[in-house]
N, CA and C atoms of all chains as a GROMACS GRO file, in nm:
protein
  654
    1MET      N    1  11.215  10.718  11.968
    1MET     CA    2  11.273  10.617  12.092
    1MET      C    3  11.157  10.472  12.095
    2LYS      N    4  11.240  10.396  12.142
    2LYS     CA    5  11.156  10.223  12.121
    2LYS      C    6  11.075  10.229  12.230
    3ARG      N    7  10.931  10.179  12.226
    3ARG     CA    8  10.855  10.206  12.342
    3ARG      C    9  10.866  10.046  12.406
    4ARG      N   10  10.874  10.049  12.538
    4ARG     CA   11  10.911   9.923  12.665
    4ARG      C   12  10.789   9.851  12.623
    5ASN      N   13  10.823   9.704  12.570
    5ASN     CA   14  10.733   9.605  12.593
    5ASN      C   15  10.714   9.554  12.732
    6ASN      N   16  10.586   9.571  12.786
    6ASN     CA   17  10.570   9.528  12.935
    6ASN      C   18  10.541   9.361  12.892
    7LEU      N   19  10.529   9.296  12.786
    7LEU     CA   20  10.502   9.150  12.782
    7LEU      C   21  10.602   9.060  12.747
    8ASP      N   22  10.619   8.959  12.808
    8ASP     CA   23  10.725   8.845  12.798
    8ASP      C   24  10.650   8.757  12.664
    9GLU      N   25  10.789   8.673  12.626
    9GLU     CA   26  10.751   8.600  12.488
    9GLU      C   27  10.616   8.547  12.493
   10MET      N   28  10.604   8.454  12.608
   10MET     CA   29  10.480   8.405  12.593
   10MET      C   30  10.349   8.472  12.584
   11GLN      N   31  10.347   8.603  12.644
   11GLN     CA   32  10.238   8.682  12.647
   11GLN      C   33  10.224   8.749  12.501
   12GLU      N   34  10.345   8.777  12.476
   12GLU     CA   35  10.328   8.827  12.328
   12GLU      C   36  10.293   8.726  12.231
   13GLN      N   37  10.351   8.606  12.244
   13GLN     CA   38  10.260   8.537  12.146
   13GLN      C   39  10.108   8.503  12.158
   14LYS      N   40  10.074   8.499  12.282
   14LYS     CA   41   9.889   8.490  12.328
   14LYS      C   42   9.853   8.624  12.245
   15LEU      N   43   9.898   8.725  12.268
   15LEU     CA   44   9.827   8.854  12.220
   15LEU      C   45   9.827   8.860  12.085
   16LEU      N   46   9.949   8.807  12.019
   16LEU     CA   47   9.918   8.780  11.857
   16LEU      C   48   9.809   8.686  11.826
   17HIS      N   49   9.784   8.601  11.908
   17HIS     CA   50   9.720   8.505  11.871
   17HIS      C   51   9.551   8.581  11.873
   18ILE      N   52   9.555   8.617  11.991
   18ILE     CA   53   9.427   8.707  12.014
   18ILE      C   54   9.388   8.804  11.936
   19GLU      N   55   9.481   8.915  11.885
   19GLU     CA   56   9.479   8.986  11.780
   19GLU      C   57   9.435   8.919  11.667
   20SER      N   58   9.514   8.818  11.611
   20SER     CA   59   9.466   8.761  11.505
   20SER      C   60   9.313   8.692  11.497
   21ARG      N   61   9.283   8.658  11.600
   21ARG     CA   62   9.130   8.608  11.604
   21ARG      C   63   9.038   8.715  11.600
   22GLY      N   64   9.077   8.832  11.691
   22GLY     CA   65   8.993   8.942  11.647
   22GLY      C   66   9.010   8.986  11.511
   23TYR      N   67   9.108   9.007  11.453
   23TYR     CA   68   9.104   9.049  11.306
   23TYR      C   69   9.017   8.954  11.222
   24TRP      N   70   9.024   8.829  11.231
   24TRP     CA   71   8.927   8.739  11.142
   24TRP      C   72   8.777   8.776  11.205
   25LEU      N   73   8.748   8.781  11.313
   25LEU     CA   74   8.606   8.789  11.362
   25LEU      C   75   8.569   8.954  11.272
   26ALA      N   76   8.672   9.051  11.330
   26ALA     CA   77   8.610   9.169  11.254
   26ALA      C   78   8.584   9.174  11.091
   27PHE      N   79   8.712   9.144  11.043
   27PHE     CA   80   8.704   9.098  10.887
   27PHE      C   81   8.577   9.018  10.829
   28LEU      N   82   8.559   8.887  10.901
   28LEU     CA   83   8.459   8.827  10.842
   28LEU      C   84   8.301   8.899  10.884
   29GLY      N   85   8.300   8.973  11.009
   29GLY     CA   86   8.190   9.000  11.063
   29GLY      C   87   8.150   9.129  10.958
   30LEU      N   88   8.246   9.177  10.915
   30LEU     CA   89   8.208   9.309  10.855
   30LEU      C   90   8.157   9.242  10.702
   31GLY      N   91   8.242   9.145  10.655
   31GLY     CA   92   8.168   9.104  10.525
   31GLY      C   93   8.020   9.037  10.526
   32ALA      N   94   7.983   8.948  10.638
   32ALA     CA   95   7.878   8.928  10.673
   32ALA      C   96   7.761   9.028  10.694
   33ALA      N   97   7.801   9.139  10.755
   33ALA     CA   98   7.707   9.254  10.770
   33ALA      C   99   7.663   9.314  10.624
   34LEU      N  100   7.759   9.316  10.530
   34LEU     CA  101   7.771   9.401  10.423
   34LEU      C  102   7.643   9.294  10.327
   35ILE      N  103   7.666   9.173  10.381
   35ILE     CA  104   7.589   9.053  10.279
   35ILE      C  105   7.431   9.035  10.348
   36ILE      N  106   7.455   9.043  10.470
   36ILE     CA  107   7.309   9.065  10.506
   36ILE      C  108   7.217   9.192  10.483
   37GLN      N  109   7.306   9.278  10.496
   37GLN     CA  110   7.215   9.444  10.499
   37GLN      C  111   7.183   9.425  10.323
   38LEU      N  112   7.276   9.363  10.230
   38LEU     CA  113   7.201   9.340  10.097
   38LEU      C  114   7.070   9.261  10.076
   39VAL      N  115   7.100   9.116  10.167
   39VAL     CA  116   6.989   9.006  10.148
   39VAL      C  117   6.852   9.108  10.220
   40LEU      N  118   6.878   9.166  10.330
   40LEU     CA  119   6.772   9.208  10.419
   40LEU      C  120   6.683   9.333  10.320
   41TYR      N  121   6.780   9.436  10.271
   41TYR     CA  122   6.722   9.510  10.209
   41TYR      C  123   6.715   9.555  10.048
   42GLY      N  124   6.809   9.417   9.995
   42GLY     CA  125   6.774   9.422   9.838
   42GLY      C  126   6.822   9.587   9.756
   43PRO      N  127   6.704   9.599   9.703
   43PRO     CA  128   6.764   9.735   9.580
   43PRO      C  129   6.711   9.854   9.710
   44ASP      N  130   6.645   9.832   9.827
   44ASP     CA  131   6.606   9.942   9.874
   44ASP      C  132   6.722   9.964   9.990
   45ALA      N  133   6.837   9.861   9.972
   45ALA     CA  134   6.956   9.934  10.082
   45ALA      C  135   7.021  10.077  10.072
   46ASP      N  136   7.062  10.100  10.179
   46ASP     CA  137   7.103  10.240  10.166
   46ASP      C  138   7.252  10.250  10.142
   47TYR      N  139   7.289  10.228  10.023
   47TYR     CA  140   7.437  10.213   9.960
   47TYR      C  141   7.539  10.332  10.024
   48LYS      N  142   7.468  10.451  10.053
   48LYS     CA  143   7.530  10.557  10.074
   48LYS      C  144   7.619  10.498  10.242
   49LEU      N  145   7.533  10.454  10.293
   49LEU     CA  146   7.538  10.401  10.428
   49LEU      C  147   7.662  10.290  10.449
   50MET      N  148   7.633  10.198  10.319
   50MET     CA  149   7.716  10.080  10.324
   50MET      C  150   7.842  10.111  10.273
   51LEU      N  151   7.863  10.251  10.214
   51LEU     CA  152   7.978  10.248  10.147
   51LEU      C  153   8.113  10.255  10.232
   52PRO      N  154   8.101  10.304  10.336
   52PRO     CA  155   8.201  10.332  10.444
   52PRO      C  156   8.245  10.166  10.489
   53GLU      N  157   8.156  10.101  10.505
   53GLU     CA  158   8.191   9.948  10.536
   53GLU      C  159   8.270   9.862  10.465
   54TRP      N  160   8.187   9.901  10.306
   54TRP     CA  161   8.267   9.859  10.198
   54TRP      C  162   8.432   9.913  10.163
   55ILE      N  163   8.450  10.019  10.199
   55ILE     CA  164   8.594  10.074  10.165
   55ILE      C  165   8.660  10.004  10.305
   56VAL      N  166   8.596   9.997  10.422
   56VAL     CA  167   8.716   9.944  10.490
   56VAL      C  168   8.719   9.806  10.461
   57PHE      N  169   8.637   9.718  10.420
   57PHE     CA  170   8.657   9.583  10.410
   57PHE      C  171   8.741   9.546  10.290
   58MET      N  172   8.741   9.655  10.185
   58MET     CA  173   8.829   9.638  10.051
   58MET      C  174   8.982   9.690  10.090
   59GLY      N  175   8.962   9.758  10.170
   59GLY     CA  176   9.077   9.839  10.228
   59GLY      C  177   9.169   9.701  10.321
   60ILE      N  178   9.078   9.644  10.372
   60ILE     CA  179   9.182   9.525  10.453
   60ILE      C  180   9.225   9.458  10.362
   61CYS      N  181   9.105   9.392  10.244
   61CYS     CA  182   9.142   9.289  10.160
   61CYS      C  183   9.272   9.337  10.079
   62LEU      N  184   9.270   9.462  10.031
   62LEU     CA  185   9.412   9.507   9.983
   62LEU      C  186   9.496   9.500  10.071
   63TYR      N  187   9.498   9.544  10.181
   63TYR     CA  188   9.627   9.542  10.274
   63TYR      C  189   9.670   9.403  10.284
   64MET      N  190   9.589   9.273  10.339
   64MET     CA  191   9.628   9.158  10.326
   64MET      C  192   9.676   9.112  10.200
   65VAL      N  193   9.649   9.140  10.098
   65VAL     CA  194   9.669   9.080   9.965
   65VAL      C  195   9.836   9.143   9.910
   66ILE      N  196   9.847   9.256   9.951
   66ILE     CA  197   9.989   9.328   9.917
   66ILE      C  198  10.060   9.299  10.022
   67GLY      N  199  10.029   9.274  10.156
   67GLY     CA  200  10.128   9.228  10.253
   67GLY      C  201  10.167   9.086  10.220
   68CYS      N  202  10.088   8.973  10.216
   68CYS     CA  203  10.110   8.870  10.206
   68CYS      C  204  10.207   8.846  10.078
   69ILE      N  205  10.177   8.905   9.951
   69ILE     CA  206  10.225   8.884   9.830
   69ILE      C  207  10.393   8.949   9.881
   70LYS      N  208  10.382   9.065   9.924
   70LYS     CA  209  10.533   9.137   9.955
   70LYS      C  210  10.638   9.020  10.034
   71ALA      N  211  10.560   8.975  10.125
   71ALA     CA  212  10.642   8.862  10.232
   71ALA      C  213  10.662   8.732  10.162
   72GLY      N  214  10.597   8.725  10.031
   72GLY     CA  215  10.602   8.571   9.966
   72GLY      C  216  10.526   8.494  10.038
   73ILE      N  217  10.377   8.518  10.076
   73ILE     CA  218  10.333   8.394  10.155
   73ILE      C  219  10.206   8.406  10.086
   74TRP      N  220  10.132   8.280  10.039
   74TRP     CA  221  10.007   8.256   9.982
   74TRP      C  222   9.900   8.231  10.074
   75ASP      N  223   9.896   8.106  10.136
   75ASP     CA  224   9.809   8.062  10.217
   75ASP      C  225   9.860   7.970  10.315
   76ARG      N  226   9.804   7.879  10.413
   76ARG     CA  227   9.865   7.786  10.487
   76ARG      C  228   9.832   7.674  10.399
   77ALA      N  229   9.683   7.655  10.376
   77ALA     CA  230   9.646   7.534  10.300
   77ALA      C  231   9.652   7.549  10.181
   78LEU      N  232   9.600   7.633  10.078
   78LEU     CA  233   9.580   7.650   9.936
   78LEU      C  234   9.708   7.671   9.890
   79LYS      N  235   9.686   7.648   9.751
   79LYS     CA  236   9.822   7.642   9.681
   79LYS      C  237   9.806   7.749   9.551
   80PRO      N  238   9.883   7.814   9.523
   80PRO     CA  239   9.870   7.930   9.373
   80PRO      C  240   9.868   7.826   9.251
   81ASN      N  241   9.770   7.729   9.289
   81ASN     CA  242   9.766   7.659   9.134
   81ASN      C  243   9.616   7.666   9.085
   82PHE      N  244   9.633   7.633   8.939
   82PHE     CA  245   9.493   7.647   8.882
   82PHE      C  246   9.385   7.582   8.943
   83LYS      N  247   9.393   7.463   9.020
   83LYS     CA  248   9.288   7.383   9.056
   83LYS      C  249   9.239   7.455   9.183
   84ASP      N  250   9.313   7.481   9.268
   84ASP     CA  251   9.285   7.562   9.407
   84ASP      C  252   9.186   7.676   9.388
   85ASN      N  253   9.265   7.760   9.260
   85ASN     CA  254   9.205   7.874   9.227
   85ASN      C  255   9.060   7.895   9.172
   86ILE      N  256   9.079   7.772   9.089
   86ILE     CA  257   8.890   7.731   9.051
   86ILE      C  258   8.812   7.697   9.169
   87LEU      N  259   8.888   7.606   9.237
   87LEU     CA  260   8.789   7.556   9.355
   87LEU      C  261   8.745   7.703   9.426
   88MET      N  262   8.812   7.798   9.496
   88MET     CA  263   8.791   7.885   9.563
   88MET      C  264   8.710   7.999   9.467
   89SER      N  265   8.722   7.994   9.342
   89SER     CA  266   8.635   8.095   9.243
   89SER      C  267   8.488   8.036   9.237
   90VAL      N  268   8.498   7.899   9.226
   90VAL     CA  269   8.362   7.822   9.241
   90VAL      C  270   8.290   7.838   9.386
   91LEU      N  271   8.369   7.867   9.474
   91LEU     CA  272   8.285   7.853   9.608
   91LEU      C  273   8.227   8.007   9.634
   92ALA      N  274   8.322   8.112   9.566
   92ALA     CA  275   8.274   8.248   9.588
   92ALA      C  276   8.153   8.290   9.469
   93GLY      N  277   8.158   8.190   9.380
   93GLY     CA  278   8.051   8.222   9.266
   93GLY      C  279   7.935   8.160   9.324
   94LEU      N  280   7.921   8.060   9.442
   94LEU     CA  281   7.831   8.003   9.471
   94LEU      C  282   7.750   8.059   9.562
   95LEU      N  283   7.857   8.137   9.651
   95LEU     CA  284   7.793   8.219   9.778
   95LEU      C  285   7.741   8.317   9.731
   96MET      N  286   7.792   8.383   9.619
   96MET     CA  287   7.692   8.559   9.559
   96MET      C  288   7.610   8.476   9.472
   97GLY      N  289   7.590   8.388   9.443
   97GLY     CA  290   7.488   8.313   9.334
   97GLY      C  291   7.353   8.300   9.415
   98VAL      N  292   7.359   8.239   9.559
   98VAL     CA  293   7.298   8.227   9.634
   98VAL      C  294   7.214   8.339   9.711
   99VAL      N  295   7.299   8.454   9.733
   99VAL     CA  296   7.263   8.571   9.783
   99VAL      C  297   7.191   8.623   9.681
  100GLN      N  298   7.252   8.618   9.566
  100GLN     CA  299   7.158   8.728   9.453
  100GLN      C  300   7.037   8.644   9.469
  101PHE      N  301   7.026   8.514   9.437
  101PHE     CA  302   6.901   8.449   9.430
  101PHE      C  303   6.794   8.498   9.533
  102ILE      N  304   6.856   8.510   9.653
  102ILE     CA  305   6.757   8.550   9.763
  102ILE      C  306   6.728   8.698   9.743
  103ILE      N  307   6.814   8.773   9.723
  103ILE     CA  308   6.779   8.899   9.705
  103ILE      C  309   6.666   8.936   9.622
  104SER      N  310   6.681   8.862   9.498
  104SER     CA  311   6.585   8.855   9.389
  104SER      C  312   6.453   8.814   9.421
  105TYR      N  313   6.468   8.694   9.483
  105TYR     CA  314   6.319   8.626   9.509
  105TYR      C  315   6.280   8.706   9.608
  106ARG      N  316   6.345   8.772   9.726
  106ARG     CA  317   6.270   8.868   9.824
  106ARG      C  318   6.203   8.960   9.798
  107ASN      N  319   6.261   9.039   9.656
  107ASN     CA  320   6.212   9.130   9.609
  107ASN      C  321   6.097   9.119   9.514
  108TYR      N  322   6.124   9.004   9.415
  108TYR     CA  323   6.019   9.012   9.276
  108TYR      C  324   5.934   8.862   9.276
  109HIS      N  325   5.980   8.783   9.386
  109HIS     CA  326   5.875   8.669   9.401
  109HIS      C  327   5.878   8.581   9.298
  110LYS      N  328   5.983   8.602   9.184
  110LYS     CA  329   5.982   8.510   9.074
  110LYS      C  330   6.092   8.419   9.078
  111PRO      N  331   6.049   8.307   9.091
  111PRO     CA  332   6.170   8.200   9.107
  111PRO      C  333   6.266   8.180   8.984
  112VAL      N  334   6.208   8.182   8.857
  112VAL     CA  335   6.284   8.140   8.730
  112VAL      C  336   6.378   8.247   8.705
  113GLY      N  337   6.332   8.375   8.733
  113GLY     CA  338   6.378   8.501   8.730
  113GLY      C  339   6.494   8.500   8.828
  114SER      N  340   6.461   8.500   8.951
  114SER     CA  341   6.564   8.462   9.048
  114SER      C  342   6.679   8.363   9.050
  115VAL      N  343   6.645   8.274   8.998
  115VAL     CA  344   6.760   8.143   8.945
  115VAL      C  345   6.834   8.221   8.878
  116ALA      N  346   6.793   8.272   8.749
  116ALA     CA  347   6.860   8.321   8.638
  116ALA      C  348   6.961   8.438   8.698
  117ALA      N  349   6.900   8.529   8.789
  117ALA     CA  350   6.994   8.608   8.810
  117ALA      C  351   7.096   8.552   8.903
  118GLY      N  352   7.054   8.452   8.958
  118GLY     CA  353   7.155   8.378   9.059
  118GLY      C  354   7.283   8.343   8.998
  119ILE      N  355   7.249   8.274   8.894
  119ILE     CA  356   7.325   8.198   8.849
  119ILE      C  357   7.440   8.265   8.741
  120PHE      N  358   7.345   8.406   8.679
  120PHE     CA  359   7.443   8.501   8.631
  120PHE      C  360   7.552   8.550   8.716
  121THR      N  361   7.478   8.614   8.815
  121THR     CA  362   7.575   8.647   8.926
  121THR      C  363   7.682   8.576   8.962
  122GLY      N  364   7.634   8.427   8.958
  122GLY     CA  365   7.721   8.348   9.028
  122GLY      C  366   7.854   8.329   8.927
  123ILE      N  367   7.834   8.320   8.814
  123ILE     CA  368   7.940   8.307   8.688
  123ILE      C  369   8.013   8.436   8.686
  124ILE      N  370   7.978   8.541   8.710
  124ILE     CA  371   8.065   8.669   8.706
  124ILE      C  372   8.142   8.669   8.799
  125VAL      N  373   8.085   8.628   8.920
  125VAL     CA  374   8.163   8.653   9.057
  125VAL      C  375   8.273   8.523   9.017
  126MET      N  376   8.244   8.422   8.962
  126MET     CA  377   8.340   8.334   8.958
  126MET      C  378   8.458   8.345   8.865
  127VAL      N  379   8.400   8.421   8.737
  127VAL     CA  380   8.489   8.470   8.670
  127VAL      C  381   8.591   8.567   8.697
  128LEU      N  382   8.559   8.690   8.760
  128LEU     CA  383   8.632   8.784   8.835
  128LEU      C  384   8.710   8.713   8.936
  129CYS      N  385   8.663   8.654   9.022
  129CYS     CA  386   8.748   8.594   9.145
  129CYS      C  387   8.837   8.505   9.073
  130PHE      N  388   8.826   8.428   8.970
  130PHE     CA  389   8.940   8.348   8.936
  130PHE      C  390   9.056   8.438   8.854
  131ALA      N  391   9.001   8.540   8.769
  131ALA     CA  392   9.085   8.632   8.720
  131ALA      C  393   9.176   8.699   8.836
  132ALA      N  394   9.119   8.756   8.902
  132ALA     CA  395   9.201   8.816   9.045
  132ALA      C  396   9.273   8.717   9.112
  133LEU      N  397   9.246   8.576   9.122
  133LEU     CA  398   9.329   8.479   9.166
  133LEU      C  399   9.453   8.473   9.104
  134SER      N  400   9.417   8.457   8.965
  134SER     CA  401   9.547   8.405   8.891
  134SER      C  402   9.638   8.498   8.885
  135VAL      N  403   9.610   8.659   8.865
  135VAL     CA  404   9.688   8.771   8.842
  135VAL      C  405   9.730   8.770   9.013
  136CYS      N  406   9.694   8.762   9.112
  136CYS     CA  407   9.753   8.770   9.220
  136CYS      C  408   9.851   8.633   9.259
  137ALA      N  409   9.807   8.536   9.200
  137ALA     CA  410   9.903   8.401   9.198
  137ALA      C  411  10.055   8.417   9.104
  138SER      N  412   9.998   8.496   8.981
  138SER     CA  413  10.100   8.537   8.885
  138SER      C  414  10.241   8.614   8.960
  139VAL      N  415  10.182   8.709   9.015
  139VAL     CA  416  10.260   8.816   9.090
  139VAL      C  417  10.313   8.730   9.213
  140TYR      N  418  10.231   8.670   9.312
  140TYR     CA  419  10.312   8.626   9.374
  140TYR      C  420  10.443   8.517   9.362
  141LYS      N  421  10.418   8.421   9.245
  141LYS     CA  422  10.524   8.355   9.190
  141LYS      C  423  10.640   8.418   9.174
  142LYS      N  424  10.629   8.524   9.083
  142LYS     CA  425  10.736   8.627   9.080
  142LYS      C  426  10.819   8.697   9.192
  143ARG      N  427  10.735   8.719   9.304
  143ARG     CA  428  10.790   8.805   9.418
  143ARG      C  429  10.844   8.662   9.487
  144LYS      N  430  10.806   8.568   9.513
  144LYS     CA  431  10.884   8.451   9.571
  144LYS      C  432  10.979   8.394   9.507
  145GLU      N  433  10.986   8.376   9.384
  145GLU     CA  434  11.119   8.372   9.321
  145GLU      C  435  11.235   8.470   9.343
  146LYS      N  436  11.220   8.612   9.346
  146LYS     CA  437  11.253   8.695   9.376
  146LYS      C  438  11.332   8.684   9.516
  147LEU      N  439  11.235   8.678   9.593
  147LEU     CA  440  11.266   8.650   9.746
  147LEU      C  441  11.374   8.532   9.784
  148GLU      N  442  11.352   8.422   9.709
  148GLU     CA  443  11.409   8.281   9.701
  148GLU      C  444  11.586   8.332   9.673
  149LYS      N  445  11.561   8.412   9.562
  149LYS     CA  446  11.729   8.432   9.494
  149LYS      C  447  11.822   8.534   9.576
  150GLU      N  448  11.682   8.642   9.653
  150GLU     CA  449  11.781   8.776   9.688
  150GLU      C  450  11.881   8.745   9.799
  151ASP      N  451  11.997   8.783   9.783
  151ASP     CA  452  12.104   8.760   9.920
  151ASP      C  453  12.126   8.648   9.925
  152GLU      N  454  12.122   8.545   9.849
  152GLU     CA  455  12.152   8.396   9.869
  152GLU      C  456  12.329   8.366   9.841
  153GLU      N  457  12.340   8.329  10.003
  153GLU     CA  458  12.549   8.332  10.006
  153GLU      C  459  12.563   8.212  10.008
  154MET      N  460  12.163   9.056  11.582
  154MET     CA  461  12.358   9.014  11.582
  154MET      C  462  12.355   8.892  11.458
  155LYS      N  463  12.424   8.902  11.373
  155LYS     CA  464  12.447   8.798  11.283
  155LYS      C  465  12.461   8.682  11.317
  156ASN      N  466  12.420   8.562  11.279
  156ASN     CA  467  12.473   8.415  11.311
  156ASN      C  468  12.577   8.383  11.241
  157LEU      N  469  12.704   8.366  11.281
  157LEU     CA  470  12.800   8.367  11.177
  157LEU      C  471  12.820   8.216  11.182
  158LYS      N  472  12.818   8.163  11.307
  158LYS     CA  473  12.845   8.022  11.359
  158LYS      C  474  12.779   7.927  11.269
  159MET      N  475  12.647   7.974  11.252
  159MET     CA  476  12.571   7.882  11.154
  159MET      C  477  12.581   7.912  11.043
  160LYS      N  478  12.643   8.017  10.975
  160LYS     CA  479  12.666   8.031  10.840
  160LYS      C  480  12.798   7.944  10.845
  161LEU      N  481  12.903   7.951  10.926
  161LEU     CA  482  13.033   7.893  10.900
  161LEU      C  483  13.013   7.742  10.908
  162ALA      N  484  12.892   7.687  10.995
  162ALA     CA  485  12.898   7.555  11.014
  162ALA      C  486  12.841   7.478  10.873
  163ARG      N  487  12.738   7.585  10.816
  163ARG     CA  488  12.672   7.518  10.691
  163ARG      C  489  12.789   7.536  10.577
  164MET      N  490  12.872   7.628  10.592
  164MET     CA  491  12.956   7.641  10.479
  164MET      C  492  13.076   7.533  10.487
  165GLU      N  493  13.106   7.530  10.603
  165GLU     CA  494  13.208   7.379  10.631
  165GLU      C  495  13.148   7.265  10.562
  166GLN      N  496  13.038   7.242  10.548
  166GLN     CA  497  12.927   7.139  10.494
  166GLN      C  498  12.920   7.147  10.346
  167ASP      N  499  12.962   7.251  10.289
  167ASP     CA  500  12.926   7.279  10.150
  167ASP      C  501  12.783   7.280  10.131
  168ILE      N  502  12.677   7.346  10.228
  168ILE     CA  503  12.563   7.294  10.194
  168ILE      C  504  12.484   7.467  10.171
  169SER      N  505  12.444   7.475  10.035
  169SER     CA  506  12.392   7.624  10.038
  169SER      C  507  12.270   7.646  10.128
  170GLN      N  508  12.219   7.770  10.132
  170GLN     CA  509  12.090   7.827  10.185
  170GLN      C  510  11.966   7.760  10.113
  171THR      N  511  11.968   7.705  10.012
  171THR     CA  512  11.862   7.633   9.973
  171THR      C  513  11.846   7.514   9.980
  172ASP      N  514  11.971   7.431  10.010
  172ASP     CA  515  11.948   7.295  10.008
  172ASP      C  516  11.930   7.261  10.181
  173LEU      N  517  11.979   7.350  10.252
  173LEU     CA  518  11.961   7.363  10.392
  173LEU      C  519  11.816   7.379  10.420
  174ALA      N  520  11.751   7.490  10.355
  174ALA     CA  521  11.631   7.502  10.367
  174ALA      C  522  11.512   7.390  10.325
  175LYS      N  523  11.567   7.349  10.216
  175LYS     CA  524  11.470   7.208  10.191
  175LYS      C  525  11.473   7.086  10.250
  176ARG      N  526  11.597   7.075  10.324
  176ARG     CA  527  11.623   6.933  10.419
  176ARG      C  528  11.538   6.973  10.545
  177ILE      N  529  11.513   7.096  10.602
  177ILE     CA  530  11.452   7.136  10.719
  177ILE      C  531  11.319   7.141  10.675
  178GLY      N  532  11.267   7.185  10.583
  178GLY     CA  533  11.145   7.199  10.540
  178GLY      C  534  11.096   7.346  10.569
  179VAL      N  535  11.173   7.440  10.544
  179VAL     CA  536  11.138   7.578  10.578
  179VAL      C  537  11.182   7.661  10.417
  180THR      N  538  11.139   7.790  10.427
  180THR     CA  539  11.216   7.872  10.294
  180THR      C  540  11.347   7.904  10.304
  181ARG      N  541  11.389   7.937  10.196
  181ARG     CA  542  11.543   7.968  10.189
  181ARG      C  543  11.522   8.128  10.295
  182GLN      N  544  11.423   8.186  10.258
  182GLN     CA  545  11.455   8.303  10.290
  182GLN      C  546  11.454   8.315  10.473
  183THR      N  547  11.382   8.191  10.504
  183THR     CA  548  11.392   8.185  10.654
  183THR      C  549  11.552   8.187  10.724
  184ILE      N  550  11.615   8.050  10.612
  184ILE     CA  551  11.733   8.027  10.662
  184ILE      C  552  11.826   8.180  10.673
  185GLY      N  553  11.827   8.256  10.546
  185GLY     CA  554  11.904   8.365  10.519
  185GLY      C  555  11.848   8.474  10.664
  186MET      N  556  11.751   8.479  10.688
  186MET     CA  557  11.714   8.590  10.818
  186MET      C  558  11.752   8.524  10.892
  187ILE      N  559  11.767   8.419  10.950
  187ILE     CA  560  11.822   8.379  11.092
  187ILE      C  561  11.983   8.390  11.086
  188GLU      N  562  12.055   8.379  10.964
  188GLU     CA  563  12.201   8.417  10.971
  188GLU      C  564  12.236   8.550  10.970
  189ALA      N  565  12.124   8.622  10.935
  189ALA     CA  566  12.168   8.769  10.915
  189ALA      C  567  12.108   8.828  11.029
  190GLY      N  568  12.067   8.754  11.137
  190GLY     CA  569  12.030   8.813  11.247
  190GLY      C  570  11.869   8.888  11.246
  191ASP      N  571  11.801   8.834  11.129
  191ASP     CA  572  11.675   8.917  11.135
  191ASP      C  573  11.557   8.854  11.187
  192TYR      N  574  11.583   8.704  11.206
  192TYR     CA  575  11.487   8.648  11.279
  192TYR      C  576  11.515   8.566  11.381
  193ASN      N  577  11.474   8.548  11.484
  193ASN     CA  578  11.474   8.460  11.592
  193ASN      C  579  11.376   8.301  11.588
  194PRO      N  580  11.448   8.212  11.527
  194PRO     CA  581  11.411   8.100  11.508
  194PRO      C  582  11.318   8.019  11.650
  195THR      N  583  11.244   7.958  11.632
  195THR     CA  584  11.189   7.886  11.773
  195THR      C  585  11.294   7.791  11.793
  196LEU      N  586  11.276   7.754  11.939
  196LEU     CA  587  11.342   7.612  11.974
  196LEU      C  588  11.359   7.491  11.874
  197LYS      N  589  11.214   7.484  11.810
  197LYS     CA  590  11.205   7.371  11.729
  197LYS      C  591  11.306   7.352  11.597
  198LEU      N  592  11.296   7.482  11.551
  198LEU     CA  593  11.357   7.502  11.413
  198LEU      C  594  11.502   7.525  11.460
  199CYS      N  595  11.539   7.556  11.559
  199CYS     CA  596  11.693   7.554  11.611
  199CYS      C  597  11.749   7.426  11.626
  200ILE      N  598  11.668   7.325  11.678
  200ILE     CA  599  11.689   7.206  11.687
  200ILE      C  600  11.703   7.126  11.552
  201ALA      N  601  11.615   7.144  11.479
  201ALA     CA  602  11.606   7.109  11.329
  201ALA      C  603  11.771   7.134  11.277
  202ILE      N  604  11.805   7.281  11.275
  202ILE     CA  605  11.927   7.342  11.214
  202ILE      C  606  12.019   7.237  11.280
  203CYS      N  607  12.013   7.266  11.401
  203CYS     CA  608  12.159   7.176  11.459
  203CYS      C  609  12.164   7.036  11.414
  204LYS      N  610  12.047   6.958  11.421
  204LYS     CA  611  12.052   6.835  11.384
  204LYS      C  612  12.110   6.798  11.239
  205GLU      N  613  12.072   6.883  11.160
  205GLU     CA  614  12.103   6.867  10.993
  205GLU      C  615  12.225   6.931  11.013
  206LEU      N  616  12.286   7.012  11.057
  206LEU     CA  617  12.434   7.044  11.064
  206LEU      C  618  12.535   6.975  11.155
  207GLY      N  619  12.502   6.862  11.203
  207GLY     CA  620  12.548   6.781  11.323
  207GLY      C  621  12.636   6.866  11.418
  208LYS      N  622  12.537   6.956  11.479
  208LYS     CA  623  12.602   7.067  11.574
  208LYS      C  624  12.486   7.070  11.688
  209THR      N  625  12.564   7.130  11.790
  209THR     CA  626  12.464   7.110  11.948
  209THR      C  627  12.415   7.253  11.912
  210LEU      N  628  12.309   7.286  12.007
  210LEU     CA  629  12.240   7.437  12.028
  210LEU      C  630  12.342   7.515  12.054
  211ASP      N  631  12.458   7.490  12.129
  211ASP     CA  632  12.548   7.572  12.205
  211ASP      C  633  12.654   7.603  12.092
  212ASP      N  634  12.686   7.528  12.003
  212ASP     CA  635  12.784   7.566  11.891
  212ASP      C  636  12.671   7.642  11.809
  213LEU      N  637  12.573   7.628  11.786
  213LEU     CA  638  12.494   7.743  11.672
  213LEU      C  639  12.470   7.848  11.743
  214PHE      N  640  12.397   7.852  11.853
  214PHE     CA  641  12.300   7.939  11.914
  214PHE      C  642  12.345   8.022  12.018
  215TRP      N  643  12.468   7.976  12.102
  215TRP     CA  644  12.487   8.039  12.226
  215TRP      C  645  12.596   8.153  12.177
  216GLU      N  646  12.546   8.296  12.239
  216GLU     CA  647  12.608   8.411  12.222
  216GLU      C  648  12.719   8.438  12.304
  217GLU      N  649  12.835   8.441  12.292
  217GLU     CA  650  12.932   8.481  12.392
  217GLU      C  651  12.947   8.633  12.422
  218ASP      N  652  12.950   8.668  12.540
  218ASP     CA  653  12.934   8.819  12.582
  218ASP      C  654  13.081   8.879  12.525
   0.00000   0.00000   0.00000
């Protein structure tokens, strides 16, 4: 049975906007909470406590990636090309490099070692991020091509 | 409900879904979904389609009872 909608078109649009903002607040807040816990507690962080948050975070990530690729949607501003993929990978690498530097420095107070740990983590994250983006871009392009040809009359 | 009026208007002008989509600046999927009645376009998009096909909103989007 179809549920009756109490909202009119305008209210429906407004609700979608509110829900969208709510989603981004929750998603980014969850990501920030994970990073803050890592920075604050470092190796002493209780990973068992962080696991549910991480699972929810990754679940949301997977849902978004699969949902968008299935619908043939990439991003409003970015394009699935080498340049944009590299740019986002470098940003992710920089962010995680800085986070790793802070964690390392807070715990061991060795600037050189912390910088090295930051650079190493940054490079690893950048490479993994670029690989993931490249795979997703490739799948997205195939899906988009299929959707564009599907049922064309 | 399928939008056969829009499909006919497009075919009369011998324009493919892909061409119409390119001219309006949307994807081919969007045009396909409007014609199939699976997507309700905004007024802005309806007007863009009408202008491109040389029709009025009544011609393409008014549903007779």
